[in-house]
N, C-alpha and C positions, 0 to 999 in steps of 0.2 A: 169620313174625312177628319184629321186631326184638326185641332184648333189652330187657324193661323195666328201669326204673330201681327199680321196687318191685313186690311182688306183693301183692295183697290177697286173702285167702281166707276162704271159708265153711267151716264145720265139718261139720254133719249132710247126709249125701249127697255129701259133696265130699271132705274128708280122712278122713271117717269113716262106717261104715254107718248109714243110717237106722234098721235094727233094733236097733242098739244102743240108741239114744236110746228108740225106741218101746217096746221090750220089756224094758230093763233100767233105764235112769235114769228114764223116768217112771213106772212102776210102784213102783219104789222110792220116789221122792218122794211119790206118793200115799198108800202105805201107813204113811210115816214122819210124813206131816203132823200128824195129831191129837197124837202125842207130842211132836213139835217145838214146836208151839205151845204146847201145855200146860207145856211145862218151859222154853221161852225166850220166851214172848210177852211177857215183862215188860222184856225187854233193849231198848233205846231203837232200836237200827237194825232188830231184828225188829218191834216196835211201829210204826216209820215206814211199813214196807211192808205192815204189815196196815192201817193207815190209809188207805193208797192204795187198797188193795182196796175198803174201806168206801166211799171217796169213788168209785170207780168204779160201785158197784152202787147208788150214790145213797141210802143210808139208813144209819142207825145199827144196827150188828149185833154180837150178842155173838161171841165167837171160835168157837163151835161152828158158828154161821151161815158165818162167814168161811172156815173149814175145808173147810165142805161146798161153797162157793162155788169155792176154789181146785181142789179135787178135779175139780169140773165142767170147770173151763178146763182142767185137765190132760187130761180126757178128751177135750175139744174141740180140743186141741194150740192153745190161744190164745198168742199172744207178748206179752201184757202185760207191761211192766217188772216190776212188783211181783212176779208170778207167778216169772219168770225168777229175780229176786234170792233170793226164798225158796227156789226149789229148788236154786240154788247152794248155800245154806248147809246143804242136807238133805244135799246130795251129798257136802259135804266130809266129813262123819262116814263116810260109805260108802267114799270112798276111803281115808281114813285107817286105817279098820279093814279095809281089803282085802277089803270084800264084793264088789269088783268093779274091774277097770281098764278104762280107757277104750279101745274099739276104734279102730285107725287102720290103713287100709289101707297094706301095705307099701311099695307104690309112692310113696304120699304122703310117709311118712316118710323113704324114700330120697332123692325129690327135693327135698323140703324143705331136708334137710342139703346136698345138692349145691349149691342155690341159695345158700343161706347161705355155705358154703364160697367160693362164688364172687362174693359181695360184694354179692349182691342182699337188700335189705333185705325182711323178710316182717312183714306184718300179718294179724290176724283180726278179721273182723266177723262176728258170729253173734248171733241174737236171744237166745241165752243170755247171762246176765250176765258181764260181765268176770271177776269172781272164778270163776264156773263154768266159763269158758273156761281159765283159768290152771290149775284143778285138771285140767281135762280132759287138757291137754297135759303136765302134770306127772307124771300117772299113766297114761299111756298104755302099751300093749302094746308100744311100742318104746322104753320109758323115759321119762324126764324130758326133753322137747323144748322146754321153754320157754326155753331160752337161744337158740334159733334165732328167737325172734318179738322184733320190735322195738317193737311196740305193738298195742294192742287196743281194739276198738269193738264196743258193742253198742247196743241200740235207744234208750240214752237219747241218742245222738247224731242218732236218726231212724229212720223205718222203713225196711226193706230195700228196699222197692220205690218208695221215694220217690227221685228224682233229686237232690234237694238234700242227702241225707244222704252221698252220694258226693262231691260237692262240697266238704262240710265235713271229710270223712275226708282228702281230697287237700291241702286248706288245712293240715290238722294235720300231714299226714306232710310238707308242705313241697316238694311236686312239682306239675307241672302234671298235670291228670287224665289226658292221652294218654300219660303216661309212666309210667302205673300198669296193671298185669294185674289185673284181677278175676277169681276163679274161683267159680263155684257151680254147683248141679245144679237151680236154679230160673230158668226163662227170664226171669220177670217182674223179678227182681233185676237180672239181666244187662240187661235193657233200660233199666232205671233207672239203672245204671251208664254204659250206654253213650251215654244222653242227656246225662250229666255229663262226656262225653268220654272214659272210661277204655276201653282194649283189654279184651275180655271173651273167656272161654273157658266153655263148658258141659261141666261133667263129667256124663255119660251112661252111669253104671256099670251093667251088665248085672245085677248083684246086686241093685242098688236099682230100676232100671228095666228089666225083662224084656224090654219092648217098646221100642227104640230110638225115640228122638224124630225125627219126621220133619223134612226140610228146611224145610218151612213153619213147624214148631213153633220149629226152631233158629233161623231167621231169618239175621242177620247174623253171630251169633257162631260162633266156631271150636268144633266138636265133638269132644270126645275120650272115650275110655273109661276113661282112666287118666292118673295125672299124667306118666308116662314117655312119653305121645304129644305132650305139649306140647314143642315144639322152637323154639329160638330162631335165626333166621338170622344 
């Protein structure tokens, strides 16, 4: 693979373990939701996203109903923008109070630093909200990594399995899609990025995916088990 002019990376299952998100972040948000809505539901930004939830379920609902809906969406791992925005606000307190730090694979932190030092701009695209992404990288096990990242994208630009989202990201970055490498653990996301013209690499970490994906599943994407296996010619 020739050296890309920019690298776009997913978070969960790519730079960081799926278990951290599933076993730490999601339960924390689920547990804190009632208190958060009770204490901050009158804040305009919080109310905006709560109203979005009400619009999505198609009915007028009190806050208790909205909380139960959001908790159910967390259990279902729904990727709705409103849920992700509210989760990010809740996680902010957890990071600030040092209830947890964000897991990041050592190989990912090392390679992100090396790519940054080599002058390759780095970008993040995750279903988590941009504020949540910034919190994640600011409070990682490897320290504050936000200075490595040139830009952030979430589902407000579009769904991660929609090729037009990657076209919009390339336009925002200011590079032709073929000059961008996208990293993810989800084949369907890589397929969408590939249709938009980006180069792709599948992170198939054994700690997250004990059974390696087969050649048929991987398709045309480069398959690696860690960031340090990504080599540029």
